[in-house]
Structure formats: C-alpha cells, structure tokens
C-alpha positions as CSV (number, residue, x, y, z in Angstrom):
1,M,10.8,-12.8,14.0
2,K,8.5,-14.9,12.0
3,Y,5.5,-13.3,10.3
4,R,2.6,-14.2,8.1
5,I,0.5,-12.2,5.6
6,R,-3.2,-12.8,6.0
7,T,-6.5,-11.2,5.0
8,A,-7.5,-8.5,7.3
9,H,-10.4,-9.0,9.8
10,L,-12.9,-6.4,10.9
11,S,-11.2,-6.5,14.3
12,D,-7.9,-5.3,12.8
13,C,-9.4,-1.9,11.8
14,Q,-8.1,-0.1,14.9
15,A,-4.6,-1.4,14.5
16,L,-4.6,-0.5,10.8
17,S,-5.8,3.0,11.5
18,S,-3.0,3.4,14.0
19,I,-0.4,2.2,11.6
20,W,-1.8,4.5,8.9
21,E,-1.6,7.5,11.2
22,E,1.9,6.7,12.3
23,A,3.1,6.1,8.8
24,V,1.5,9.1,7.3
25,L,2.7,11.4,10.0
26,S,6.3,10.2,9.4
27,T,6.3,10.2,5.6
28,H,3.7,12.7,4.5
29,D,5.0,15.9,6.1
30,F,3.6,17.8,3.1
31,L,0.0,17.1,4.1
32,A,-2.0,20.0,5.5
33,K,-3.5,19.2,8.9
34,E,-7.1,19.5,7.6
35,D,-6.3,17.1,4.7
36,F,-4.8,14.6,7.1
37,D,-7.9,14.8,9.3
38,Y,-10.1,14.4,6.2
39,Y,-8.3,11.3,4.9
40,K,-8.3,9.9,8.4
41,S,-12.1,10.4,8.6
42,Q,-12.4,8.5,5.3
43,L,-10.3,5.5,6.3
44,D,-13.2,3.1,6.9
45,K,-14.5,3.9,3.4
46,Y,-11.1,3.4,1.8
47,F,-10.7,0.1,3.7
48,D,-14.1,-1.1,2.4
49,N,-13.1,-0.6,-1.2
50,V,-10.0,-2.7,-1.2
51,S,-8.9,-6.2,-0.4
52,L,-6.8,-5.7,2.8
53,F,-3.9,-7.8,3.8
54,V,-1.9,-7.5,7.0
55,Y,1.7,-8.3,7.9
56,E,1.5,-9.9,11.3
57,Y,4.3,-11.1,13.6
58,V,3.6,-14.7,14.8
59,G,2.6,-14.2,18.4
60,G,2.9,-10.5,18.0
61,G,1.0,-7.6,16.5
62,I,0.3,-6.2,13.1
63,A,3.3,-4.4,11.6
64,G,1.9,-3.2,8.3
65,F,-0.9,-3.6,5.7
66,A,-1.6,-3.3,2.0
67,G,-4.9,-2.7,0.2
68,V,-5.4,-4.1,-3.3
69,S,-8.1,-3.4,-5.9
70,G,-7.8,-5.4,-9.1
71,D,-4.3,-5.0,-10.4
72,K,-3.6,-1.9,-8.4
73,L,-1.9,-1.4,-5.1
74,E,-4.2,1.2,-3.4
75,M,-2.3,1.5,-0.1
76,L,0.7,0.1,1.7
77,F,1.6,1.4,5.1
78,V,4.1,0.0,7.7
79,G,4.7,0.8,11.3
80,E,8.5,0.7,11.1
81,R,10.5,1.3,7.9
82,G,13.7,-0.5,7.0
83,K,12.6,-3.8,8.4
84,G,11.5,-5.5,5.1
85,I,7.8,-5.2,6.0
86,G,6.9,-3.1,3.0
87,K,8.9,-5.3,0.7
88,A,7.2,-8.4,2.0
89,L,3.8,-6.9,1.5
90,L,4.7,-5.6,-2.0
91,D,6.1,-9.1,-2.9
92,F,2.8,-10.6,-1.8
93,A,0.7,-8.1,-3.7
94,V,2.8,-8.5,-6.9
95,K,3.2,-12.3,-6.8
96,E,0.0,-13.5,-5.2
97,R,-2.4,-10.7,-6.2
98,R,-0.8,-9.8,-9.6
99,V,-0.6,-6.1,-8.8
100,S,1.2,-4.2,-11.5
101,K,0.2,-0.5,-10.8
102,V,0.5,1.9,-8.0
103,D,-0.1,5.7,-7.5
104,V,2.5,7.4,-5.3
105,N,2.6,10.9,-3.8
106,A,5.3,12.7,-5.7
107,Q,6.3,14.5,-2.5
108,N,6.8,11.2,-0.7
109,M,10.3,10.6,-2.1
110,G,10.9,7.6,0.1
111,A,8.0,5.8,-1.4
112,V,8.9,6.8,-5.0
113,G,12.4,5.4,-4.4
114,F,11.0,2.2,-2.8
115,Y,8.8,1.4,-5.8
116,R,11.5,2.4,-8.2
117,K,14.0,0.1,-6.5
118,Y,11.5,-2.8,-6.7
119,G,11.2,-2.3,-10.5
120,F,8.2,0.0,-10.9
121,V,8.6,2.8,-13.5
122,E,6.9,6.1,-13.8
123,Q,4.1,6.1,-16.4
124,S,2.3,9.3,-15.9
125,T,1.8,12.1,-13.4
126,S,-1.2,14.2,-12.2
127,E,-1.2,17.5,-10.5
128,T,-3.8,16.4,-8.0
129,D,-4.7,13.3,-6.0
130,S,-7.8,11.2,-6.5
131,Q,-9.7,13.6,-4.2
132,G,-8.7,16.6,-6.3
133,K,-6.4,17.9,-3.6
134,P,-3.2,19.7,-4.7
135,Y,-0.8,16.7,-4.1
136,P,0.9,15.6,-7.3
137,I,0.7,11.9,-8.0
138,I,3.0,9.7,-9.9
139,S,1.4,6.6,-11.5
140,M,3.9,3.8,-11.7
141,G,3.8,0.3,-13.2
142,I,5.7,-2.9,-13.4
143,E,5.5,-5.9,-15.7
144,P,2.8,-8.2,-14.3
145,V,4.2,-11.4,-12.8
146,V,3.0,-14.5,-14.7
147,P,2.7,-17.3,-12.2
148,S,4.7,-20.4,-13.0
149,G,2.7,-23.5,-13.7
150,H,-0.5,-21.7,-14.6
151,P,-0.4,-21.1,-18.3
152,H,-4.2,-21.0,-18.6
153,G,-4.9,-18.0,-16.4
154,H,-5.2,-18.0,-12.7
155,H,-7.5,-19.8,-10.2
156,G,-9.1,-18.3,-7.2
C-alpha cells in the first residue's frame, strides 16, 4: 500500500492518541496503570512541544507518527509493528529532520533493538524518565546524516 509522511494536523489528534494508546499497551507492559493514565492525560501537551509527522496510507488512515524536537526524536509510535512503518518514520526523521538522538525505555526491549539495528548506539542511561518516574531510560545516538548537495548547512 502506498503511503506518505506529512506534517500532522490538529484534526489528527484523536487518531494519534489511539495509536499511542494501542502501541503503549502492547509494548510498555511495565507501565503502572496510574502512570499510563498520567501520560495519556499529558498527550496534548507532549504533542504541542514537538513537530509531529504522520505515516498515512494513501486513501487510508494514519498508521503511525513521530514527534521531533531539534535533533531529538521525542516519540515514535505505530499501530502495527513489523510492517516497516516505524522504519519509514525513523528514516524520515533522520534524513529529513536530521535527528541523531533518542531516549528509549530500557524495559522496552523491542524499541531498544529497533534503534540498535538502525545504527543507534547507547550513550548514557538514567534511572528515571523525564517525569522522574522509576522507568530507566537509555539515551542513544547516531552519526548525524549530512545531506548530499548542501555543503553550506541546510535550508528550511
């Protein structure tokens, strides 16, 4: 199926929340229920603080999304794993948005493996997440992609 990656619209928020919920429930089984509810209640705030991009099937619905802030991938969630959606979003983030950093829940081994396979390497760890909750975080990095044909910095 053909797809495109585009900037998210305000009208996408409901779909993004559903994908977030589905993805987190299937991959973050270590999250306490009250923490899940807390993060869910903060989604709009998180969305407001990043540039959001959605993976959308042509003539279909949204299948995943990524949130970028500066050179950091702040979020990447997909509805179905194993379909190349996450990789397409990560490719876009790294190549088009020059992302070179990501923080991953250490307990989410699937995600750690996903970024490692892509070429990210562990740089540091922290015992708590950015909200101070007891979920260890691995900070990972990759060599930034230098776009071809733009030796004098980027445009846009």
